[in-house]
Every structure is written in structure tokens, then in C-alpha cells.
N, C-alpha and C positions, 0 to 999 in steps of 0.2 A: 725079183722086180722092188722099188723101194713103193712106197703110201702113194708118192704123187703119180708115179707112172702106172702104178694100178686105176686110181682115180680119174688119171685122163684117159686111159683104155675103154675104160666102162661109157665115160663120157663120150667117147669116138665110137661105140658100139649104139648107144643110146639115140646118139642123132643120126647113126646111119639107118637105124631102125625104121626113125620117125619118117625121115626122106623115102624109105622105101613104101612106107603105108603101113607099118607092122605099129597096133596100139596098143599091144599088152594088154588085150580084154579089156580095155576102157570104152565106155559108151558113153555118151550122152544126149539126152533126149530132145528130140528136135521142137518138141512142145510140149514142154512142161506144164504142168497143171491140166493135163487132159490125159483120160483113160487111155492106154498105149498096151502093145502086147509086144514083150521083148523077148528075143531068145538069147538066152545066155547058157554059158556051159562054167565049171568051178574054176573058180579064180579069176571070172569076170568082175567089173566094177564099173557101177554105173553112177554118173554123177549130173547133178541138175540145179537150180536154184528158183526158190519159189519168194515171190513177195508176200510179205506178210504187214501186218499193221501192231505192234508191239503197245504203241499209245492206248489202243483198245483191248490191250492182251489179247487178242487173237495171236496164237500163235499155232504154225502147223504141228501134227502129232501124227503116229500111224499106228496099225496093226498090221501083222502079218505072221502068218499061216504055217510056216515053215522055218525050222532050227537051223538052216543051212543058208537061210539067208539073214544077214545083219544089215539093220538100218539104222545109219545115225543121220540127226538132225543138229546142226550149228545153226544158233538163231542169234543172227547179226545185230547189235544196236542201227545200223544203216536200215535198217526195214528189210532186210533178207534173209531166207533161211537158206542155207548151204546141206544137200543132201547127198548123202554116200549110200548106196545099196550096193551091197560085198558080198559075192555070190561063194560060199565056202566050198572046201575038197568036198566030195561025196555028193554032191547037188543030184537030184534024181526029177525032181518038178513031179506036175507045174506046180507052181505056187500064186498066191497074191498079197500084194501088199496096197492096204487102203490107207491113202492118205483125207485127213480132213482137218478142219481150223478148228480150234475151242478153246476157252477161256479154260484156266485152272479150276478144276472143282465141278466144271458145267459139263451137261452131256453137249457133243459135237454139235457144228453150226451145219443147217442142211444145205448150206451154199458151200460152196467152197471142197468139195469133194472129190475123188477121184481115183482110180483103181491102176495097178502095174501087174499086168497080169505074164506072170514070168516061166517059160517054158524052155525045156533044157536042148539045145543046140546037137540037133545030132545028123550023122553024115556029112555029106560034103556042101559049102556052101559056095556059091559064086565069091571071087575074092572082093568086091565092092559091098558087100553086105558085111 
């Protein structure tokens, strides 16, 4: 197969999987900025966006208690922070990711805090979960 044929086949598979409801372990939070419990497994990714006020220097930051959980925050000029939480291979959980707003070099603000509590998904789940 040529590179073009492989790319077309891969795209067709991705579209088919999306239409069938397969999300490849991607989750988006229904209510970002509030504390939540999320069931995850190795390879999962959780995406969400948060509003922030870069003019005042208040940016979102985090702490995480698990080395198998990777968190990235991209601070955008539009006043939004895009967050990716990636679950690495071998994840056993449970773990927590605490998010908070703060100015550089200062302690976290008391307002604007929330926690994601991550638990390892085990057993069978209903197809809609």
C-alpha cells in the first residue's frame, strides 16, 4: 500500500470508530472547574478548558500525587487554559489532581480550587459510561 492509501484507510477507521461511539479513551468533563470523580484506565486522556484572567496574573496551576498521571496546562492569550490529563501505562490509582489559581511566586488563591479524584476503572462498564 502507498502512504496515501494507508492514510486514507486510517482515516476511514477513525471515522467508523467515532460513528460507532468509540472514543479511544478520551473524556471531556461535563462541568470543568468543579470537583469530580473520574474513572480512568491506562491510556485514557481527559480534556477540558478553564477560564483564567491573565491580565491580573491569575493562572491555573496544579499538584498531582501520582507519577502515572501527566497533567499539561496550555495558557492561551484568549484568557482560556486548555488542560490535558493523561493516564500512563501501569496506572493503579486512586490519585488526585488539585487545580488552583495563583499569581507567579505567590501562594494559591483560596477561591478557584477544585479536585479531580481519579479511580482505576475495573470490571465491565455499561456501554454508555
